[in-house]
Backbone bond lengths (Angstrom), bond angles and torsions (degrees), N, CA, C in turn:
res aa  C-N    CA-C-N  psi(-1)  N-CA   C-N-CA  omega(-1)  CA-C   N-CA-C  phi
1 R - - - 1.452 - - 1.539 111.22 -
2 A 1.315 115.81 -43.12 1.468 119.87 -178.31 1.526 111.24 -62.75
3 M 1.339 117.12 -37.53 1.469 118.94 179.62 1.523 110.91 -65.72
4 K 1.321 117.65 -33.95 1.471 120.33 175.62 1.522 109.88 -64.26
5 E 1.318 115.60 -47.27 1.468 120.73 -174.27 1.520 113.16 -62.21
6 V 1.322 117.62 -32.94 1.471 119.77 -179.26 1.524 112.73 -94.57
7 G 1.329 117.50 0.00 1.454 120.66 173.31 1.514 116.56 87.57
8 V 1.332 117.93 17.03 1.467 119.85 -179.88 1.524 111.17 -56.46
9 F 1.313 117.32 -41.17 1.461 120.37 -174.03 1.529 113.48 -75.07
10 C 1.318 117.84 -7.06 1.471 119.04 177.87 1.534 111.92 -110.79
11 L 1.328 116.91 21.47 1.468 120.35 179.06 1.525 112.41 -60.90
12 A 1.335 117.93 -35.97 1.469 121.69 -178.79 1.522 112.72 -98.43
13 T 1.312 117.12 -8.38 1.465 120.45 -178.39 1.530 109.56 -69.09
14 P 1.328 117.59 132.86 1.464 120.69 -179.94 1.536 112.88 -56.79
15 R 1.318 115.50 145.48 1.474 120.26 176.85 1.524 111.17 -56.49
16 A 1.328 116.35 -34.77 1.470 120.69 -179.16 1.521 111.99 -58.91
17 Y 1.330 117.26 -22.32 1.470 121.60 179.38 1.522 111.69 -105.49
18 G 1.327 116.97 10.26 1.458 120.63 178.44 1.512 114.44 93.89
19 G 1.338 117.23 6.91 1.459 121.02 -179.00 1.515 112.45 -89.26
20 L 1.317 115.92 -179.39 1.459 122.01 -179.16 1.531 112.67 -89.71
21 E 1.336 117.64 -23.32 1.468 123.73 178.46 1.533 111.99 47.89
22 L 1.326 116.22 49.53 1.456 120.06 177.90 1.524 110.26 -75.66
23 D 1.316 115.96 153.39 1.462 119.87 178.46 1.535 109.34 -67.61
24 P 1.342 117.37 155.28 1.468 120.75 -176.04 1.531 114.51 -56.33
25 L 1.329 118.45 -38.48 1.459 120.12 -179.28 1.527 110.99 -63.15
26 T 1.315 117.51 -42.54 1.464 120.63 177.89 1.523 110.46 -64.34
27 Q 1.315 117.17 -39.45 1.467 120.40 177.04 1.527 110.60 -59.99
28 V 1.327 116.29 -45.27 1.468 120.61 179.50 1.522 110.35 -61.82
29 R 1.314 117.12 -40.55 1.475 120.27 179.47 1.523 111.33 -63.53
30 V 1.323 117.30 -39.27 1.469 120.47 177.06 1.527 109.71 -63.39
31 V 1.330 116.82 -46.39 1.471 120.66 179.86 1.531 110.35 -63.46
32 E 1.319 118.00 -40.09 1.469 120.85 177.16 1.521 111.04 -60.58
33 E 1.321 116.56 -43.44 1.465 120.36 -179.55 1.530 110.59 -64.33
34 L 1.324 116.87 -45.50 1.466 120.17 177.57 1.527 110.58 -62.15
35 S 1.325 117.02 -39.24 1.468 121.55 -179.62 1.517 112.12 -66.86
36 S 1.328 116.99 -30.59 1.466 119.45 178.70 1.526 111.07 -68.27
37 I 1.322 116.45 -23.83 1.468 121.55 176.67 1.526 109.70 -82.75
38 D 1.347 115.50 -45.79 1.468 121.38 -178.90 1.525 107.93 -159.58
39 G 1.311 116.75 119.21 1.460 121.28 -177.73 1.516 113.39 -57.76
40 S 1.326 117.19 -36.96 1.468 120.77 179.72 1.521 111.35 -66.16
41 V 1.320 115.79 -38.25 1.465 120.41 178.37 1.529 109.57 -64.39
42 G 1.326 116.73 -44.90 1.461 120.49 178.38 1.519 112.10 -61.34
43 W 1.334 116.64 -42.19 1.466 121.22 179.21 1.526 110.21 -60.94
44 C 1.329 116.72 -49.51 1.468 119.98 -178.44 1.528 111.71 -65.81
45 A 1.335 117.19 -34.18 1.468 119.99 176.09 1.523 110.04 -63.30
46 M 1.330 116.43 -46.67 1.465 120.99 -179.50 1.525 110.84 -59.95
47 I 1.332 117.20 -44.23 1.462 121.15 179.75 1.531 109.88 -63.72
48 G 1.330 117.12 -46.33 1.463 121.37 -178.41 1.519 113.45 -64.33
49 I 1.319 116.66 -34.46 1.463 121.41 179.10 1.528 111.01 -64.02
50 A 1.323 117.23 -27.60 1.471 121.80 -177.31 1.525 112.91 -57.59
51 G 1.311 117.92 -22.93 1.462 120.60 177.87 1.514 112.41 -58.12
52 G 1.320 116.25 -35.25 1.459 119.66 177.85 1.514 111.94 -62.12
53 Y 1.326 115.86 -37.84 1.467 119.86 176.79 1.518 110.58 -70.63
54 A 1.325 116.69 -39.52 1.471 120.48 179.33 1.522 111.00 -60.14
55 S 1.329 116.85 -33.24 1.466 120.11 -177.70 1.527 112.30 -61.74
56 A 1.325 117.35 -25.66 1.470 121.17 -179.15 1.527 112.78 -67.74
57 F 1.332 117.23 -18.87 1.462 121.31 -177.61 1.523 112.55 -97.20
58 L 1.311 116.96 3.53 1.461 121.57 -176.13 1.520 111.50 -106.71
59 D 1.311 115.61 158.81 1.455 120.52 169.37 1.534 106.73 -55.82
60 P 1.336 119.30 135.53 1.463 120.87 -176.68 1.532 114.47 -53.42
61 A 1.322 117.95 -38.27 1.471 119.66 179.71 1.526 110.83 -66.00
62 V 1.317 117.14 -38.89 1.470 121.40 178.31 1.524 109.59 -68.74
63 A 1.321 117.26 -44.58 1.462 121.30 179.48 1.521 110.94 -59.91
64 R 1.313 117.38 -43.28 1.462 121.24 179.80 1.527 110.61 -63.05
65 R 1.342 116.05 -41.01 1.466 119.98 -179.61 1.534 111.22 -66.39
66 L 1.338 117.29 -41.61 1.462 120.57 -177.00 1.523 113.45 -79.55
67 F 1.324 117.17 -41.28 1.458 121.00 -171.34 1.524 113.31 -112.51
68 G 1.323 117.49 10.03 1.451 121.46 -172.66 1.514 116.41 -83.12
69 N 1.327 118.07 23.32 1.463 118.62 172.14 1.520 109.30 -147.64
70 I 1.299 115.47 158.22 1.466 122.12 -174.24 1.528 112.08 -64.26
71 E 1.324 117.37 -19.34 1.466 121.90 -179.16 1.531 113.19 -81.04
72 A 1.319 119.29 -11.93 1.468 122.06 -174.73 1.528 111.21 -67.85
73 V 1.331 115.72 127.75 1.466 121.96 177.82 1.524 108.58 -138.70
74 L 1.322 116.07 130.14 1.463 122.61 178.54 1.527 109.59 -99.42
75 A 1.328 116.44 138.69 1.466 122.43 172.33 1.516 107.58 -144.71
76 G 1.304 116.51 159.73 1.452 118.71 175.75 1.500 112.80 150.89
77 Q 1.323 114.86 -158.78 1.453 121.99 -174.43 1.523 109.31 -145.63
78 V 1.313 116.38 138.38 1.463 120.21 -176.77 1.527 113.61 -89.17
79 V 1.321 118.71 -17.82 1.465 121.50 -178.76 1.530 108.43 -59.82
80 P 1.338 118.22 127.18 1.471 120.75 -173.27 1.533 113.79 -79.97
81 V 1.333 115.74 66.41 1.466 120.22 178.07 1.527 111.88 -93.14
82 G 1.325 116.84 -8.44 1.463 121.01 178.37 1.515 111.87 -88.17
83 R 1.314 113.57 177.50 1.467 121.47 -178.66 1.522 107.66 -129.13
84 A 1.333 116.14 131.34 1.464 121.63 175.80 1.523 107.29 -123.14
85 E 1.314 115.63 105.52 1.470 122.20 -178.59 1.517 108.49 -89.29
86 L 1.340 116.53 127.27 1.464 120.99 176.50 1.524 109.64 -63.95
87 I 1.331 115.97 129.02 1.461 122.39 174.57 1.521 107.24 -134.43
88 D 1.311 117.94 169.79 1.461 120.51 177.05 1.518 109.50 -57.46
89 G 1.325 116.97 123.61 1.457 121.96 176.48 1.515 115.59 84.17
90 G 1.320 119.05 3.78 1.460 118.45 179.12 1.513 114.03 160.65
91 Y 1.330 115.16 -135.75 1.455 122.35 -176.21 1.526 109.72 -136.22
92 R 1.318 116.31 150.67 1.462 122.28 168.12 1.522 105.26 -105.68
93 V 1.328 116.16 115.68 1.460 121.82 -173.85 1.524 109.83 -101.98
94 S 1.327 115.01 134.66 1.464 120.45 174.56 1.522 108.23 -145.91
95 G 1.306 115.89 159.35 1.455 119.26 177.99 1.504 111.62 154.26
96 R 1.310 113.80 175.57 1.458 121.07 177.09 1.527 107.01 -136.69
97 W 1.306 114.94 110.47 1.458 121.96 179.11 1.521 106.99 -96.35
98 R 1.304 117.29 136.52 1.467 121.44 -169.98 1.527 113.86 -72.21
99 F 1.305 118.32 -22.73 1.460 119.97 177.79 1.518 109.43 -158.97
100 G 1.311 116.06 165.07 1.458 122.83 175.90 1.514 108.15 -164.01
101 S 1.327 116.90 90.11 1.463 120.67 -176.68 1.522 110.78 -52.58
102 G 1.321 116.08 129.42 1.457 121.89 179.60 1.515 114.72 83.11
103 C 1.330 117.89 7.65 1.471 120.47 -173.22 1.527 113.24 -62.41
104 R 1.307 118.44 -29.42 1.478 120.00 -178.32 1.531 112.31 -69.84
105 H 1.318 116.57 -17.35 1.467 120.82 -178.96 1.521 112.20 -113.06
106 A 1.323 116.69 1.20 1.466 121.08 -174.97 1.524 112.21 -77.47
107 T 1.312 114.74 150.51 1.468 121.63 170.55 1.524 110.01 -104.46
108 I 1.350 115.93 -20.15 1.466 122.46 -179.18 1.523 107.99 -129.98
109 M 1.326 116.17 129.54 1.464 120.86 176.38 1.525 108.62 -107.54
110 M 1.322 115.19 141.47 1.454 121.44 178.09 1.523 108.06 -119.72
111 G 1.325 115.59 134.48 1.456 119.45 177.77 1.512 111.24 -139.78
112 G 1.320 116.08 132.75 1.454 120.64 174.46 1.518 109.71 -71.58
113 C 1.318 116.59 135.36 1.470 121.82 -176.81 1.520 111.13 -137.61
114 T 1.328 114.76 149.84 1.456 121.78 166.35 1.518 106.63 -90.05
115 I 1.322 116.53 135.90 1.465 121.78 -178.86 1.529 109.39 -84.52
116 F 1.334 115.01 132.39 1.467 121.73 177.48 1.521 109.41 -120.04
117 A 1.313 116.14 143.97 1.466 122.88 173.88 1.528 107.18 -131.20
118 R 1.320 115.56 123.31 1.469 121.48 -178.80 1.528 112.05 52.93
119 G 1.342 115.76 40.36 1.455 121.04 175.31 1.514 116.60 83.40
120 E 1.323 118.04 -2.08 1.468 121.87 -178.40 1.527 110.15 -118.92
121 P 1.341 117.48 143.48 1.465 119.03 175.85 1.527 110.37 -59.35
122 R 1.331 115.79 134.98 1.462 120.05 175.92 1.527 107.73 -81.92
123 L 1.318 116.12 130.81 1.459 120.70 -174.96 1.521 111.78 -103.90
124 L 1.318 114.97 146.15 1.461 122.09 174.33 1.528 108.94 -81.19
125 A 1.315 116.65 173.76 1.469 121.56 -178.30 1.526 112.43 -57.58
126 D 1.350 116.84 -30.29 1.469 119.81 -179.36 1.527 112.95 -87.18
127 G 1.336 116.96 5.32 1.455 121.16 178.03 1.515 115.36 89.60
128 Q 1.331 117.17 -5.48 1.463 120.91 178.82 1.526 110.19 -80.47
129 P 1.345 117.74 148.95 1.464 119.72 176.76 1.534 110.71 -64.78
130 E 1.324 115.70 141.48 1.464 120.63 175.59 1.520 108.61 -74.80
131 T 1.322 116.28 133.57 1.463 121.30 175.95 1.520 109.03 -126.53
132 R 1.321 114.84 152.35 1.469 121.51 177.59 1.519 109.33 -146.92
133 L 1.321 114.37 159.47 1.454 120.36 171.14 1.518 107.50 -93.69
134 M 1.309 116.36 127.48 1.461 121.72 -179.35 1.520 109.32 -107.04
135 L 1.324 116.06 137.92 1.457 122.01 176.14 1.514 108.36 -107.14
136 L 1.330 115.37 131.76 1.460 121.77 -177.47 1.519 109.34 -132.41
137 P 1.329 117.54 150.20 1.461 117.98 171.50 1.529 108.60 -64.28
138 A 1.313 116.98 136.02 1.466 120.09 179.87 1.524 110.93 -57.52
139 S 1.315 116.71 -30.87 1.470 120.47 -179.88 1.530 112.39 -64.48
140 A 1.330 118.26 -17.53 1.470 122.08 179.14 1.526 111.97 -89.53
141 C 1.326 116.90 -0.02 1.464 121.28 -175.65 1.525 110.65 -113.57
142 T 1.313 115.55 151.35 1.463 122.19 175.06 1.518 107.88 -110.30
143 I 1.320 116.32 128.79 1.461 120.75 177.96 1.522 107.93 -95.72
144 I 1.321 115.85 122.96 1.462 122.18 176.90 1.521 106.35 -104.67
145 D 1.322 117.29 115.81 1.460 121.53 -173.48 1.528 111.20 -76.21
146 T 1.320 115.33 94.77 1.463 121.51 177.47 1.525 111.40 -118.84
147 W 1.321 116.84 4.16 1.460 121.61 -172.97 1.530 109.49 -86.42
148 Q 1.321 116.81 84.61 1.461 122.66 -179.34 1.527 108.20 -110.21
149 T 1.309 116.46 84.83 1.465 121.43 -175.17 1.516 110.73 -124.17
150 A 1.307 115.87 167.08 1.457 120.83 176.96 1.525 111.02 -84.49
151 G 1.333 117.34 -30.40 1.460 121.35 -177.64 1.512 112.05 -97.53
152 L 1.320 116.01 167.00 1.467 123.82 177.49 1.521 112.90 55.80
153 R 1.312 116.55 41.86 1.464 120.07 178.35 1.523 111.70 -99.87
154 G 1.352 117.45 -9.93 1.456 123.52 -174.91 1.434 113.87 -46.00
């Protein structure tokens, strides 16, 4: 919560969206400092900061809506284990991703998905399945606590 309040998660977010847009070296120094206090805190800060970079790949209006406040935090996993079925106006996303660092504090969840159309994987020109990263409101996701590890408990 404290990292949200002081704007750690918007270090890479463009100023146009309300972020700090700090240069990468300064971002790394902030993460190093947080990591010197607690490695888990530094890890989660680094993951959460990635949302600012993700915003660069979105339509500006969408990026502003998702990342346009200091509370915005991205978490998730890029491995395409989810399913995104084409429907009118978008996709129906489902799946179970095994982990997502920072997910309990995230406002936006990201999940790698294979694209399906009419129940079949959509294929690219080279015959490989099409995959995409999907962004979802965290409120639309259920977190199943299976993360029982020795590390990153801070």
